[in-house]
GUFI-653861 format. One record per residue: x, y, z of N, C-alpha, C, O in turn; residue in one letter. Coordinates in steps of 0.001 Angstrom, whole numbers, plus 524288, in hexadecimal, padded with zeros to 5 digits. Each point is the difference from the previous one (the first is absolute). Layout:
<sites>
XYZXYZXYZXYZa...
</sites>
This chain:
<sites>
1D368812584439A802927FDC9804807FE9B7FA347FEE27FBAB7FEA17FE6Bm808647FE168028B7FFCA7FAE77FFD77FD767FD40804EC8003F802058045Cs7FDB97FA107FADB7FCAB7FCEA80460804917FDED80383803EE7FDC27FE5Dt7FAE88035C806B4804127FE08804F77FDA17FDC1803447FB317FFF77FFE3t8079D7FD8A803F27FDB07FC75803647FF17803D78057B8031D8037F80119s7F8B87FB73801C17FF9180424804018034380018803987FFE4803C180301p803A87F8727FDA9803678005480457805718025B7FE7A803AC7FF7D8030Fg7FCE9802EF7F88E805368022F7FE8D80027805848010B7FC2280253801A8d808367FFE47FD70801488055D801AB7FC928047B7FDC67FEE28041480249g7FF707FA367F8257FCDB804237FDD47FB038014F802C27FECF804A780044d7FE227F7D5801D27FC028015B8037B8026880322804C67FE938048E80092f8041B7F9D38020A801DF80418804F4800518049A7FE297FDAE8035280298a804EE7FE667F8E280242805047FE227FAE7802BD7FF597FEBC8042680214l7FE487F8C07FA807FA978035B7FDEA7FD1680112804687FE1D8046980052l800F37F7CB803EF7FCCC8011B803BB8021280412804437FCD78027C802A4w8086B7FE1E7FDF2801B9804E0803257FF298045D7FE2E7FF81803B18030Aa8001A7FD127F7597FDFB804577FDA57F9BD802328001D7FE1F8046D7FFD1a7FFEC7F707800857F98A7FFFA7FF9A7FDCD800CC805AA7FC0280299800A7a806B07FB18803907FE5C7FF5E805447FE6E804B5801AA7FB6B7FFEC80175r80714805037FEF27FDCA804E0801BA7FA8A802667FDF97FD14802F080272p8023E7FAEB7F8157FB56801D27FE077FC2A7FC79802437FBB4801E080113h8051F7F9837FFC97FC1D7FC42801817FEE180120805FA7FB907FEE680180v80756802D1801827FF81801F58050A7FCD1804B6800F07FCBA8004E80383a80475803AC7F8ED7FD368040E800A87F9F57FF5B7FEB17FC80802618024Aa802CD7FA0C7F9B07FA567FEA87FE767FD5C7FDA0803FF7FB83801348013Fy8078F7FAD48013A7FD6D7FC368041D7FE50804B9804C57FB998008D801DCc8079E8018F7FF097FE738043A804127FB23803F57FED17FCC0801478034Dr80353800237F84F7FBD1803707FDA27FA967FE71800C97FC39802C880112r8041E7F6C77FE017FACC7FDE27FDD77FD837FC7C804877FB837FE477FFFFv8081F80109803B37FECE7FCF38056A7FF9E802A480399803408038980048m7F90C7FC12803B67FE888030680485803BB7FFE68042A8001D803D9802E1p803F47F73F7FE3C8035680076803D68056C7FDDB7FE49800BA7FD027FC4Fg8028F804C480698806267FD227FEEC8000A7FAF07FEFE802207FE757FBF9r7FB717FDEB807A58003F7FB4A8002F7FD867FD207FA93802437FC3F7FE05a7F957805B7800057FD7B7FEB07FB708030A801AE7FBE58005F7FCAE7FC8Ad80250808048028680381801697FC3A805097FCA87FF65801E67FF0B7FBB0a800447FF2780927804227FC157FF3A7FE597FB6C7FE88803027FDCE7FCF6e7F8967FF878044D7FE0C7FC1D7FDBC7FE647FFA37FAA58006D7FBD47FDA5d7FDAB80866800227FEBA8007D7FAFA80590800237FCCD800677FDB67FBCBl803B98050B8066B80517800367FCCB802A97FAC57FF6F801C47FE767FBCDs7FE7A7FE9F809058017C7FA888008F7FD367FCA97FC78802937FC807FDF0q7F7AE803F8800BA7FDC87FD1B7FC04801AB800E67FACB8008F7FC3E7FD0Ev8006B808E38014380154802207FAF1805887FDBA7FF0C801667FE177FBD1v801958025480884805E57FDAE7FEE47FF8C7FA7E7FE85802447FE567FC19a7FAFA7FED5806C47FF1D7FA4A7FED47FE217FEF37FA0C802817FD657FCD4l7F8C4805078023D7FE3F7FF937FB4880408800BB7FBBC8015A7FC857FCF9r8006A8083C80312804678023A7FC54804617FBC77FE7D801C37FED67FBAEa7FFA07FEE380A49804397FBDC7FF377FDB57FB147FD1D802987FE527FC51w7F91E7FF5C804E07FECB7FB817FD3A7FDD2800DA7FADA7FF617FC677FCDFr7FF67808898022C7FE77800077F9A9803C4802D27FCD07FEE5801147FB72g806388006E806E88042D802167FD1B801727FCBE7FB398012D802687FC02f7FEDE7F910803F6800237FCAD7FB157FD62800D57FAEE801A07FEBD7FBA7a7FA1680393805927FB78801A87FC37800EA8058C7FE657FD558018C7FC50s8062A801E5805EF80085804C87FF4E802ED7FFC57FA3F8040B7FD7F7FF4Ff7F9D1804F07FD62803018011C7FA91801E1804817FE118027F8007D7FBEBr7FC038038A807B78028B8057D7FE8B7FD46803EA7FCBD801A7804287FE3Dg7F9827F97E8014C7FC3D803B87FC097FE7A8058A802957FE44803EE7FDD7d802CD7FB3E806F37FEBF80593803AB804D38008D8035A8025E7FBD380051s7FFBF807F3802358038A8001C804A67FEDE7FD72803C27FB6E7FFC080178s808327FDEA800D07FFB87FD0A8055C7FC7D801E7804627FD8E7FD4D80323f802AE808197FC787FD4E802BC804C57F9EE7FFB97FE2B7FCBB7FE6F80329v801E2802FC7F8167FB137FFCD7FDDE7FCF77FAB48017A7FB947FF28801B0t808E27FD7A7FCE67FC517F942800FF7FF7A7FF55805977FBEB7FE3D801D6w807C6802FE800E57FF6080034805DF7FBF480338802607FDFF7FEB68042Ev800B0805767F9597FBE7802AC802A87FA597FE807FDB17FBD7801A5801C4m804B37FB447FA5F7FB897FDA27FE4E7FE4B7FBC3804567FB9C7FFA5801EEs808847FD667FF217FF097FBCC8038A7FE4B80294806227FC9D7FE0B802CCi80675806A37FE857FE1180264804667F9428017D800A97FD267FF71803D5a801BE802887F71B7FB14802277FFC57FC557FB058003C7FC24800BD802C6e804177FB987FB887FD877FB067FFEA7FF377FE5E8058B7FBB27FFF580223r808D97FEA880027800F37FDD4805BB7FD5B804558037E7FD097FE1580344e803428067A7FCD67FDB7804028027F7F9B27FF337FFFC7FD848003A8041Ba800267FEDA7F71C7FA407FF627FF857FE9C7FAF1802EC7FBDA7FF7D80260a808297FC807FD4B7FEB07FA778035A7FF718005A804F37FC337FE7B80286r8088F804127FF76801038015A806D67FB3080356801767FD0B7FE7680377l80220805F67FA0B7FBEB803D58012A7FAA87FCFD8004D7FCF1800A0803A8g802357FC297F8597FA607FCA080001800067FBF1804C57FC467FEE0802D3a807D87FF947FD548007D7FBB5805027FF66802BD804F37FCB37FE878032Cr806AA805E17FDD27FEC680275804D97FA4480239800C17FDFF8007780458l7FF9D800D47F7217FA658017A800867FCCF7FBE2802167FD248007F803D5a8038E7FAC07F9117FDCE7FB128020C7FFC17FF31805EC7FC417FEE0802CCr8091B802107FE69800F27FEB3806677FD428038E803797FF197FF16804A3t7FF96805267F8CD7FD69803BD804197FA188007A7FE3A7FCEF802D780260h801A47FA367F94D7F9D07FF927FE957FC587FE6D803917FB5E801377FF8Ba806BF7FB81804E77FC1E7FED8803EC7FF09804D4804197FC4A8004D8030Br8079E8032E7FC697FF3480324804297FB67804347FCDE7FFED800D17FB43e7FC6980181808AE7FC72802AC7FE7F7FFBF805A08029D8023A8004180441t7FBA3803E97FA17800758051D802767FCC87FF88804D47FD977FC2180187g802CD808BE800BD7FD13800638057A7FB057FE7C8005A7FEE77FD9C80406w7FD128033B7F8507FA317FDE78004A800247FC217FC2E7FBE87FFD57FD7Bs8071C7FD46801557FF2A7FB657FC5380144800AA7FA858007D7FC1C7FD37g8001E808B0800E580095801B67FA39805277FC707FF228039A8001B80330v7FC807FCBD7F8478052F7FCE07FE42803FC804217FD457FEFE8038A7FCE7a805467FB0B804FE804958036E7FDAB801027FDA37FAC17FE3C7FBC27FE97e8053C807D37FE2D801667FEA47FB04802DD7FA057FF30802DD7FDE48033Cp7FBD38004A7F85F802587FA2B7FF2780239800527FA547FE8C8035E7FCE4q805407F8B9801EE802BC8006D7FAFE803F5804967FF77801708031680364g7FFF07FC957F78C803838040A7FE317FE12805E98008C7FBF3801077FDA0h805E78021A804927FD778060D8011D7FEB2801F67FB1A7FB64800517FEABa809808018A7FD797FFA6802707FCB87FB1D7FFBA7FB777FF418038A7FCD5p7FDD67F7FF803707FB8E7FEC67FD797FB4E802DC8022D7FC11800CF7FD5Ba80483800C7807D37FB9D802918022380003805927FFA7802E28023F8031Fm7FA05801037F929801438047C7FF7D7FB4F80427801FC80075804C97FFEEt7FB957F8B5801997FB3D801F1801A1800FD802B4805FE8046F80032801D9g7F84E80141800228006E802D9806D28010D7FB2C803297FE5A7FB8D7FF38p804EB8064E804C1800E17FBC8803A57FC68800E38049280098803EC802B9a7FBDA7F8C87FE3A7FC94800B78034C802017FF73805BB802767FBF8800E9q7FCD88077A803158016B7FFBF805A97FB657FDDC8040E7FB93801E17FFFFe805E77FA5F8031C7FAE07FEC4803BF7FFBF8043A80310803448037B80097p7F8327FBEA801857FDE08034F804F28038A8000180403801667FB80800F9d800848078F8019B803207FF87804B37FEB3802A3804A77FD8E804247FFF5l8043C7F945804CB7FD4B802B080511800D58058080045804518019F7FEA2p7F7EA801E58030F8011680583800FF7FFBE801918059B7FE897FD318039Eq8031D807C27FCAB7FF4A80166805C87FB34803E6800F17FD38800C07FC27d801A780178807D87FB1E801E5800457FF0E804AF7FC987FBAF801567FE5Ar8093280140800AC7FFA0804C47FCC47FEA37FE437FA197FE7C803907FD26s801D47F7FF800EF7FFD97FD7E7FB4F804AF800557FD387FF867FE717FB7Ag8050580322805C2805BF7FF467FDBA8019F7FB0C801017FF9D7FD858041Aa80293801047F715804037FAF5800FA8041C80115802E5802B4803F97FFE9h7FDC27F7888033C80445800E58046B803F67FBA07FE8C804547FFFE80218w7FA747FCB87FAC78049B7FBC27FDDB8045C802957FE35804327FEC1801FDl7FBBD804E67FA5E805F7802FE7FE35802FB8008080563804917FE7F7FFFBp7F98A8034C8044C803B0800188038B802467FBAF8024E8048C800238018Ev7F7D27FACE7FEED803297FB2E800A18034E7FEBC7FBB68046D7FE7380112l7FA2D801F37FA03803827FF447FC2980613803487FFB4804107FE527FE0Da7FB2480630804398047E803798011C8039F7FD9A8045E804BF800137FF39e7F9367FDB480587802687FD918036A801FC7FB087FE49804637FEC180188k7F96C7FE987FBE88028A7FAEC7FD5C80539800FB7FCB1804507FDE38003Fa7F9B9806107FC9A8051A801647FCDA803FF8022F80309804387FE427FE7Ch7FC338045F804A1803A9801F080382802947FB81803CA8049E8003C80154d7F82D7FBF4800288020A7FB29803148025C7FCB07FBDC801F97FC0C801E5e7FE758044C7F90C801A47FB6F7FCDA7FD777FC2A7FDDF801CA7FCBC7FCF5g7F8AD803B68051D7FBF27FC237FE907FE8F7FF5F7FAF07FF927FBCD7FDB3v7FF8F8093A8004D7FEB9800837FA3C80479802F87FD118022B8041A80144l7FEBD7F86B7FA0680471802807FDB67FDF5805D47FCF17FBA8801EA800C1g808848006D7FBA07FE4A805707FE257FBEC7FF227FC307FC98803647FFE0e802EE7F8267FC707FB95800F47FC047FC007FDB5802617FBA2801947FEC1l804BD7FAAA804C67FAC37FD62803057FD6D805CC802737FB618012A7FF5Ce80803801CE803307FDF3803B3802EB7FDAC804937FBC37FB92801C0800ACy807287FFBA7FBB47FD908046B7FCBE7FC227FD3D7FC267FD4A802F57FD59r802207F810802067FBB87FE517FCF27FA7880049803387FBF98022A7FE82s804CC7FB5D805CF7FB7980051803637FE46804B7801D27FB518007480101v80825803CC7FFB97FDDE80536802247FDE4803327FA907FCB08037C8000Dt805C37FAB07FBBD7FE0F8031C7FAC97FA847FCEE7FE7F7FCBA802A07FDA6a8023F7F8E18035A7FA5E7FD9B7FF2F7FC8A802F58044E7FBB6801D57FED4r8061D7FE7D805927FC24802A3804537FE0E805997FEBD7FBA2801CA800ECl808D0800CD7FC9B7FE2E805987FF077FD088015D7FACB7FD4C803E97FF4Cs803C57F7DD7FCEC7FD377FFF77FC357FE457FA3A7FD9E8022F7FD427FCB4q7F899801E3806857FDC77FB347FFC07FF687FDA07FA3D800B87FB487FF68p7FDF1808027FC357FF477FEAE7FB24803D97FFCF7FB747FEFF7FF5F7FB57g806018015D8072A80548800447FD3E7FFD87FA6A7FCB67FDF47FC2E80215i803B48038C7FA0A802537FAA77FCB0805167FE9D800B4803288034280199g7FE337F7F57FD58804D07FDE38017580490802FC7FC1280421801298022Dw7FB657FFE77F92380251802587FC898014B806338019D80466801E97FFA1d7F777800968020980075805908015D802CF7FF6180573803C5802E4800C0e7FB077FA318028B8030C7FE9C804B1805637FFDE7FF8C802E380284802E9l7FEEB7FA217F8E8805947FECC7FE9F802D68055C7FE008044380154801C9a7F96A8012F7FAF180220804767FDE58006F803D8804D38045E801EA8009Ce7F77E7FFA080330800F6802708048B804DB7FEA3802FA802F98038A80157k7FE2D7F6E27FFF08034B7FF0080338805107FEB77FDAB803957FE32802A7l7FCD3802C97F7F3804A77FE687FD93801F17FA9E7FFBD804BF7FF4280028g7F7927FC577FF68801167FA3F7FFBE7FBA27FEE57FC2F7FD75803277FD67s802317F74C802D37FC7D7FD0E7FCB17FA627FE6C801C57FF697FF7A804BFt7FD3C7FFDE7F8B97FA957FE2780202800A27FB76802907FDB67FF7280431a8053A7FCD57F9F58008E7FAA7801E18023780090806657FDEA7FDF8803D4n80653804FC7FC26802A880152804D77FCA88024E803D0800347FE728048Ca7FC46805A37F9E37FCFD802768035D7FB647FC27801FE7FEB780004804A2c7FF4F7FD4C7F8567FBC67FC288010B802687FC56804817FDD47FFA380447a806D27FDAA7FA7A801CA7FCA680339801AA80235805CC7FF257FDB580424v80309806837FB5680158802EA8049C7FAA0800F08035D7FF887FEE2804A8a7FD3C802F87F8B27FA07800E38031E7FE487FB74802507FDFB800308045Ch802997FB5D7F9197FD527FB4F802938038D7FE92803FF7FDC77FE3C803E2c806CC801F77FC5C803AD7FF1B804227FF4480381803F4800B77FE3380466r7FDF6806AD7FB467FF02804978048C7FBB37FE10802BC800A47FF95804BFa7FA897FEF37F9347FAD27FF608019E800957FC01805177FE558017680444l8039E7FA747FB40800407FB29803DC803BC80250804487FEFC7FF3C804A3p804F4803577FA0080312803408043E7FD51802A8803148000A7FF07804B5k7FD00804FB7F9297FCA680365802D77FC547FE7D803777FEF6802058043Cl7FED07F9B17F9627FB927FCF8802F8800F57FD82804377FC947FF4E8034Fr809777FE8A7FD54801867FDA1804DC8018180459803F97FF357FF3F804AEv80282804627F9ED800EC804C9802E67FB4E80296802268005D8022B80447l7FA557FDD47F8A97FBB3801FC801797FD8E7FBBF805327FDF0801AF80401l802B47F9E07FB067FE647FBFB80466803BC800B8804307FDF3800C580448f807247FF2F7FB9D8037480023803BA800388059F803D48009F7FFC2804C3l7FECF804E77F88580057805618025C7FB09802F8800227FFA7803A180323r7FCA77FB507F9F87FAB3803187FFF77FAD47FB78800507FC4C7FFFE7FCEFe804457FD2E8066A7FC517FC20800FD7F92C8026A800CF7FBE57FDF17FE94p80504806EA804227FB87802BF801FC7FC53801FA7FA987FB41800A57FF9Ad808A27FFF27FCE47FE488023E7FB477FBE97FCEE7FC457FC91801CA7FD26r805377F81F804017FD1C7FC147FDBF7FBF57FD70803697FE277FBB07FEF2l8007980732805587FBFA7FEC0804A3801357FEAF804527FC757FFC88033Eg8088F7FEF77FE44801BB7FE98804E0800217F9B8800BC7FEA47FCDE7FC9Dg80314801FA807FA800AD7F9977FFE17FBFA7FCFE7FFA6800757FBF67FD6Ep7FB3580522804C77FB6E7FD4F7FF497FE6C7FE387FA2F7FF0C7FB8B7FE78s800F180A047FE377FF2E7FF097F9E1803AA7FC2F7FD767FE8A7FCBE7FCC7a8079F803FC80548803FD7FD9E7FDFB7FF017F9FF801618019F7FCC57FCD3l7FBFB8019A8076B8005B7FAAB8021D7FB577FD677FC64800757FB787FE76a7FBB380732800767FB007FE5F7FD8A801597FE727FACF7FE487FC247FDB3e8058D807CC8004C8008E7FF1D7F975803DC7FB887FFF07FFE67FCA57FC8Fa803E080361807BC802F97FC1E7FF7A7FD4B7F9707FF3C8010E7FC9C7FCC2y7FBCE8036D806E77FD7D7FB0A800E37FC797FEC07FB407FE6F7FB8A7FF21e800458091B7FD847FCC67FFC27FB79803C37FE137FC9E7FE5D7FC7F7FD25a8064E804C180248803657FEFE7FC24801A77FAB78014A800FF7FD2E7FC3Ca7FF718011F807D3801517FAB18019F7FCFB7FAEF7FC85801DD7FC607FD73r7F76C80592804027FC747FD5C7FDD47FDF7800EC7FA3C7FBEE7FE277FE3As8072C804A67FF717FD33801BB7FA368007B7FC397FCFF804277FD957FFD1a7F7B5801257FD397FF6C7FC877FC6C8029E8001F7FBBC800687FC077FD51a801D38088A80150803ED8003A7FACB8042E802C2803547FEF58035C80348s8069A7FAA97FB65804EA801FC801227FFD980108805D28002E8049B8015Ed7FF867F7E280210800778005A8059F8050C800D28021B8037E7FDDF7FD79p7FDD08047E80641805A9800A38024F801D97F9FA800F27FD757FC69801F2l80799803977FC24803227FB3B80103801797FFE28065C7FF0C8039D80306t803427F7E67FE3C8014D7FF9F805958043F80479801648000E802ED803D1d803837FCBA7F7EC8047A80392801C17FE0A806117FF198016B803D18028Fs7FB807FC197F9CB7FD38806F8800CF7FD578011D804048007C80475801BDe7FBF97F7E1800E27FCCE80068804A38043680111804937FF82803DD802D2a803D87F9447FDB08033480072804248039A804F67FFA3800958027C80413e801CE7FF287F7A1801CE806187FF517FD2580302801C380145802A3803D1a7F93F7FDDD7F9777FCA080486802B97FDB87FF47804C87FEED803F08028Af8003C7F8617FEFC7FE5B7FE1A80634803FB80226803B97FE7780275803D7r806747FCD17FB54804CD80154804178017A805C87FF48801328030980388l7FE897FDFF7F75880394806407FECF7FB7F804798007A800D88044880207m7F98F7F9F17FB897FC8C8042F7FFAE7FCAB8003D805357FF86803EF802B9v7FE247F6FC7FE487FCCE8002080409801F38004B806257FE3D802E880367l805617F9BF7FD06803047FF88803C9804AE803CE80214801958009A80480a80043801FF7F64E803C98042F800E5805047FEA07FFCD803978032580094r7FCFB7F8167FE9A8059C7FD6B80136804618037F7FCA07FE558022C7FC0Cr805CC7FE52804F98049C803B87FD91804837FBBB7FF48803BE800EF7FD20t7FBC57FA5680598803D07FC4E7FFF87FF927FBBF7FB84803BB7FD307FEDFd7F7EC802907FEE47FEB37FBF17FBC280352800707FAFD7FF42803947FCDFy804797F8AB8026B8034F7FFA17FC22800447FB037FD17804037FEB27FDB1r7F7837FE50802617FF6B7FA707FD08801B4801237FA9C7FEAF804027FDB1r804797F827800338015C800217FA6F7FA92801457FC7B7FBAD7FDFA80095r805BE805907FC047FBD4801787FC547FBD78035F801FE7FBE1800767FD91g8050680200806E67FC1B802CC802CB7FD858047A7FCE97FB4B800FD8000Cw80931802377FCA57FE22804687FDF87FBBF7FEB57FC577FBB58022980024q805D87F99C7FBFA7FC6B7FEAD7FBFC7FAD37FEC4802177FBD9801627FE03a804D07FB72806DE7FB617FD91802247FBD680510801F07FB467FFF07FF1Fa806CD8033D802ED7FDE2804B6803097FE02803CA7FB737FBE080253800D8l806A37FE7D7FA817FCD8802E97FBB57FC577FD767FE177FC208029A7FED7r803B87F8758004B7FBF37FC0D7FDD07FB3D80176804367FBBF801C67FEA0a805857FD56805DA7FBAC8000A803CD7FCF580511800C87FB3C80003800A2a8079A804237FF4D7FDFD804E47FF867FC43800BA7FB707FB8580190800C9c806197FD6B7FADD7FD16800197FADA7FAA67FD36800577FBF0801867FDECt804B97FA11805167FA917FCC67FFFA7FC83801AB803EB7FB347FFBA7FFD7k80821802628046C7FC678023F805087FD7B8047E7FEAC7FB668005F80159v806BD803697FC1D7FDDC8041F7FE807FA1F7FFEF7FC057FCDA8039A7FF7Ei803077F7B67FE547FB7B7FF027FD2A7FB6F7FF598037F7FB87800007FE3Cr805667FF7F806317FB4E7FF22803B87FF2380517804267FC5F8000E80326h806E3803857FC747FE6D8042F802EE7FC5C804397FC447FFF5800427FB33l7FD3A802BD8085F7FC7F8049C7FD008034F80436801BB8002F8019C80487e802EC8006E7F6EF802C1804B4800FA7FE26804937FFAE7FD4A801037FC28l803A4802E9807B27FDCE805238017B8002A8027D7FA777FE76804827FF56p
</sites>
């Protein structure tokens, strides 16, 4: 194939044929529709910009899919870094970096239990899924890790029909969402209002990674004051971060 300009009709025709393959791959490796669409757009842009260097040594689809795999690894690592600051229920750090490299057992942090000793968190996860708070892969990843605490990412990916990277990112996303629901709907399981207030004050004055002003405001109004009308810009991210920090100062049952 002769070298052509990225702006001519050749690229449009070739991309039209390759796009369904790229889209299917993106949906398979990314934990949500938005991430899959973002990845697909990045691949299209990279392919368009690099089309002048395409020499036809392989098929265009093969060439584009190599770009998709590379960008999926980059996006997955970036998503994992975004959630790396999130910690487990008892402070155990969640996976960081590119998940496929993690082949060992995936440790699950200790979870609050009811008096019978059985985990009640799967019930909360199911409600979150039914309400659309958790996506399908987020729900399946976190419930699978709850039922099999020692399962590795590769084994989990095979079980769920996805990729290790997608499962790791989905799991990291599910935890902060569940943590917020725990504070909002099950405060008594965390010790009740007085315990939450004490942990909140400890998080505000913590020497390392204290609550920011926006995080403190979101937690104070929505969790402690039980306000349902608080919708300041960025409140969701602020509340997730606040719950992550506050739970570190709670003695979980």
